[in-house]
C-alpha positions as CSV (number, residue, x, y, z in Angstrom):
1,X,-0.6,8.3,28.3
2,X,-2.7,7.2,25.3
3,X,-6.4,6.6,25.8
4,X,-8.3,4.1,23.7
5,X,-8.5,5.4,20.1
6,X,-11.0,4.5,17.4
7,X,-10.0,4.2,13.8
8,X,-13.0,1.9,13.1
9,X,-13.7,1.5,9.4
10,X,-17.3,0.6,9.1
11,X,-20.5,-0.2,10.9
12,X,-23.3,-1.0,8.5
13,X,-26.8,0.5,8.6
14,X,-30.0,-1.2,7.8
15,X,-32.3,-1.0,4.8
16,X,-35.8,-0.4,5.8
17,X,-37.0,-1.7,2.5
18,X,-35.0,-4.9,3.1
19,X,-33.0,-4.5,-0.1
20,X,-30.1,-2.5,-1.4
21,X,-32.1,0.5,-2.4
22,X,-31.7,2.2,1.0
23,X,-27.9,1.7,1.4
24,X,-27.5,5.2,2.8
25,X,-29.8,4.7,5.8
26,X,-28.6,6.3,9.0
27,X,-28.5,5.2,12.6
28,X,-24.9,4.0,12.2
29,X,-21.5,5.4,12.6
30,X,-18.0,3.9,12.8
31,X,-16.8,5.8,15.9
32,X,-17.7,5.3,19.5
33,X,-15.4,8.2,20.5
34,X,-16.3,11.8,19.9
35,X,-14.7,13.0,16.7
36,X,-14.7,16.3,14.8
37,X,-14.2,15.7,11.1
38,X,-15.6,15.6,7.7
39,X,-16.1,12.0,6.3
40,X,-16.9,10.7,2.9
41,X,-17.3,7.0,2.1
42,X,-17.9,4.9,-1.0
43,X,-19.4,1.4,-1.0
44,X,-19.5,-1.2,-3.9
45,X,-21.9,-4.1,-3.2
46,X,-22.0,-7.1,-5.4
47,X,-25.3,-9.0,-6.0
48,X,-26.1,-12.6,-7.1
49,X,-27.4,-11.3,-10.5
50,X,-23.9,-9.9,-11.3
51,X,-24.8,-6.3,-10.8
52,X,-22.9,-3.9,-8.5
53,X,-24.6,-1.2,-6.4
54,X,-22.4,1.9,-5.9
55,X,-23.1,4.2,-2.9
56,X,-21.4,7.6,-3.0
57,X,-20.9,9.3,0.4
58,X,-22.4,6.4,2.3
59,X,-24.6,8.7,4.3
60,X,-21.6,10.4,6.0
61,X,-20.9,14.1,6.4
62,X,-19.9,16.7,9.0
63,X,-19.1,15.7,12.6
64,X,-18.9,18.5,15.2
65,X,-18.3,18.7,19.0
66,X,-20.4,21.7,20.2
67,X,-20.1,20.9,24.0
68,X,-18.2,18.6,26.4
69,X,-19.3,14.9,25.9
70,X,-21.6,15.8,23.0
71,X,-21.1,15.3,19.2
72,X,-23.6,16.3,16.5
73,X,-23.4,14.8,13.0
74,X,-25.1,16.2,9.9
75,X,-24.9,13.6,7.1
76,X,-25.2,14.2,3.4
77,X,-27.7,12.0,1.6
78,X,-25.9,9.3,-0.4
79,X,-26.2,9.0,-4.2
80,X,-26.9,5.4,-5.2
81,X,-26.0,4.0,-8.6
82,X,-27.6,0.5,-9.2
83,X,-26.1,-0.4,-12.6
84,X,-29.4,-2.2,-13.2
85,X,-32.0,-1.1,-15.8
86,X,-34.8,-2.2,-13.5
87,X,-33.8,0.3,-10.8
88,X,-33.5,4.1,-11.0
89,X,-30.4,5.8,-9.6
90,X,-31.0,8.6,-7.1
91,X,-30.4,10.2,-3.7
92,X,-30.9,8.4,-0.4
93,X,-32.4,9.8,2.8
94,X,-31.0,12.7,4.8
95,X,-29.9,11.6,8.3
96,X,-28.6,13.0,11.6
97,X,-26.8,11.6,14.6
98,X,-26.2,12.8,18.2
99,X,-23.7,11.2,20.5
100,X,-23.3,11.5,24.3
101,X,-20.3,10.2,26.1
102,X,-21.3,8.8,29.5
103,X,-17.9,7.4,30.7
104,X,-14.3,7.5,29.5
105,X,-11.0,6.6,31.2
106,X,-7.4,7.0,30.1
107,X,-4.9,4.1,29.9
108,X,-3.8,4.4,33.5
109,X,-7.5,4.2,34.8
110,X,-8.8,1.4,32.7
111,X,-8.8,2.6,29.1
112,X,-12.5,2.3,28.2
113,X,-15.4,4.4,26.9
114,X,-19.2,4.2,26.9
115,X,-21.2,6.3,24.5
116,X,-24.9,6.5,23.5
117,X,-26.1,7.4,19.9
118,X,-29.4,8.7,18.8
119,X,-29.8,8.7,15.0
120,X,-32.7,9.7,12.9
121,X,-33.4,9.8,9.1
122,X,-35.9,11.8,7.0
123,X,-37.5,10.2,3.9
124,X,-35.9,12.5,1.3
125,X,-34.8,9.7,-1.0
126,X,-35.7,9.8,-4.7
127,X,-36.9,7.0,-6.9
128,X,-37.3,4.6,-4.0
129,X,-33.7,4.9,-2.9
130,X,-34.8,5.6,0.7
131,X,-37.5,4.7,3.1
132,X,-41.2,5.7,3.1
133,X,-41.0,6.9,6.7
134,X,-38.7,8.6,9.1
135,X,-36.8,6.4,11.5
136,X,-35.1,6.7,14.9
137,X,-32.2,4.6,15.8
138,X,-31.0,4.5,19.4
139,X,-27.6,2.8,19.9
140,X,-25.2,2.0,22.7
141,X,-21.4,1.7,22.1
142,X,-18.5,0.5,24.3
143,X,-14.8,0.3,23.7
144,X,-11.9,-1.1,25.8
145,X,-8.2,-1.0,25.1
146,X,-5.1,-3.0,26.2
147,X,-2.0,-1.2,24.9
148,X,-2.0,-1.3,21.1
149,X,-5.0,-3.7,21.0
150,X,-8.7,-2.7,21.4
151,X,-12.2,-4.0,21.0
152,X,-15.3,-2.0,20.2
153,X,-18.9,-3.0,20.1
154,X,-22.3,-1.3,19.3
155,X,-25.9,-2.5,19.6
156,X,-28.9,-0.6,18.3
157,X,-32.4,-0.9,16.8
158,X,-34.1,0.9,13.9
159,X,-37.6,2.2,14.8
160,X,-39.6,3.6,11.8
161,X,-42.2,6.2,12.7
162,X,-44.8,4.5,10.5
163,X,-45.7,1.1,8.9
164,X,-43.4,-0.6,11.4
165,X,-44.9,-4.0,10.7
166,X,-44.2,-3.6,7.0
167,X,-40.7,-1.9,7.3
168,X,-39.6,-3.9,10.4
169,X,-37.4,-3.0,13.4
170,X,-34.0,-4.5,12.7
171,X,-31.6,-5.0,15.6
172,X,-27.9,-4.5,14.8
173,X,-24.9,-5.7,16.7
174,X,-21.3,-5.1,15.7
175,X,-18.0,-6.2,17.2
176,X,-14.5,-5.0,16.1
177,X,-11.0,-5.9,17.1
178,X,-8.1,-3.6,16.1
179,X,-4.3,-3.7,16.6
180,X,-2.1,-0.6,16.1
181,X,1.1,-1.2,14.0
182,X,3.8,1.5,13.5
183,X,1.6,4.1,15.1
184,X,-0.4,4.9,11.9
185,X,-1.6,1.5,10.7
186,X,-4.8,-0.1,12.2
187,X,-5.6,-3.6,10.9
188,X,-9.0,-4.8,12.0
189,X,-11.6,-7.5,11.8
190,X,-15.3,-6.5,12.2
191,X,-18.4,-8.6,12.6
192,X,-21.6,-6.9,11.5
193,X,-24.9,-8.7,12.5
194,X,-28.5,-7.7,11.7
195,X,-31.5,-9.5,13.3
196,X,-34.7,-8.7,11.4
197,X,-37.9,-8.3,13.4
198,X,-41.1,-7.8,11.3
199,X,-40.8,-6.5,7.8
200,X,-40.1,-8.5,4.6
201,X,-37.1,-10.3,6.3
202,X,-38.8,-11.1,9.6
203,X,-37.0,-13.8,11.5
204,X,-33.9,-13.7,9.4
205,X,-30.3,-13.0,10.4
206,X,-27.6,-11.4,8.3
207,X,-23.9,-11.5,9.3
208,X,-20.9,-10.0,7.5
209,X,-17.2,-10.4,8.4
210,X,-15.2,-7.4,7.4
211,X,-11.4,-7.5,7.4
212,X,-9.9,-4.0,6.8
213,X,-7.2,-1.6,7.5
214,X,-7.2,2.1,8.4
215,X,-4.2,4.5,7.9
216,X,-3.7,7.7,9.9
217,X,-4.1,10.2,11.2
218,X,-1.6,12.0,8.9
219,X,-1.1,15.8,9.5
220,X,-2.0,18.1,6.6
221,X,-2.2,21.7,7.9
222,X,-2.4,22.9,11.5
223,X,-5.2,20.7,13.1
224,X,-6.4,19.3,9.8
225,X,-5.4,15.7,9.2
226,X,-6.2,12.8,6.8
227,X,-7.3,9.2,7.7
228,X,-8.1,6.6,5.0
229,X,-9.5,3.1,5.4
230,X,-10.5,0.2,3.2
231,X,-12.0,-3.2,3.7
232,X,-14.3,-5.8,2.2
233,X,-17.5,-7.3,3.7
234,X,-17.9,-11.0,3.3
235,X,-21.3,-12.6,3.9
236,X,-21.2,-15.3,6.6
237,X,-24.8,-16.4,6.6
238,X,-27.0,-18.1,4.1
239,X,-29.3,-15.1,3.9
240,X,-27.6,-11.9,2.7
241,X,-28.8,-8.9,0.7
242,X,-25.4,-8.9,-1.1
243,X,-22.3,-11.0,-0.9
244,X,-19.2,-8.9,-1.1
245,X,-19.1,-5.2,-0.3
246,X,-15.9,-3.1,-0.8
247,X,-15.5,0.0,1.3
248,X,-13.4,3.1,0.9
249,X,-13.5,5.7,3.8
250,X,-11.9,9.1,3.7
251,X,-11.9,11.4,6.8
252,X,-10.5,14.9,7.4
253,X,-10.3,15.4,11.2
254,X,-9.8,18.9,12.5
C-alpha cells in the first residue's frame, strides 16, 4: 500500500542580510522524503516600492541517494534579478544539503516519516547577492499521512560561521497540509514562519501563507518523470521583507 508521499511545493529559506538580496540562501528544501531528481525553481517577489525581484533556480539542483536512508543535494547558485537601478543583479551563494531518514512506516504501520537535514552555504554570491559568511542550517522534518491527506512540518535554525550578532540566527518553522486528487493533483496550503534572533531584524516575526498546487509525477522515459508546482506566498504579518511571492517549481525525478 501507498506510504506517505511528499509533493511539497516550497519551504522558504532565510536571508542572512535580512533583505531580498540573498533569496537563494540554502538550508531549506521542500521534501522531507528522500528523493532523486533534478529541480529548478523560479521565484517572483513583489516589494512595497513596486519592484519585483526575480530568482532563477531558487538555490535548487541535483538530488541523489547514494546509500540507504541518505540523500545528498548539490544546489546551483541562483541568479537574482532585482529590477532596481540601486541594486546589481548577480549570482547567489552555493549551497549543499544532506538528509538522513531516521524513521519511516508504510500505510499499514502508521504512515509517517522522520528526517534530519544538515544544510550549509558558501559565500560565493556576487554584488552582495549572498551572505558575507558561510552558514550551517540543521533542520528536523516530520510527515504523517491519512489516506489521501497528509501534513508535513519542518523546523530549523540558520547558524552563520561569523558575525552571528550582525547576521542573526533565524529560526524557521513550516507546516503544510496536502490532499491528493485524481492521483496526480496535490492542492496544498503551507505556512512559512521565520523568527529572527539577533541581526537587523532581531525580535521580529515573519509569516507567509502559501496556497499552491503540484501536478505529477508524470512519466517521460523509463524512470524519468516530470513534476510541476505553482503557488503564491501571501504575507500574514505586519513585518515582511516582501508581500506577494509567486513560485514555479519544475522537477525531473529519476
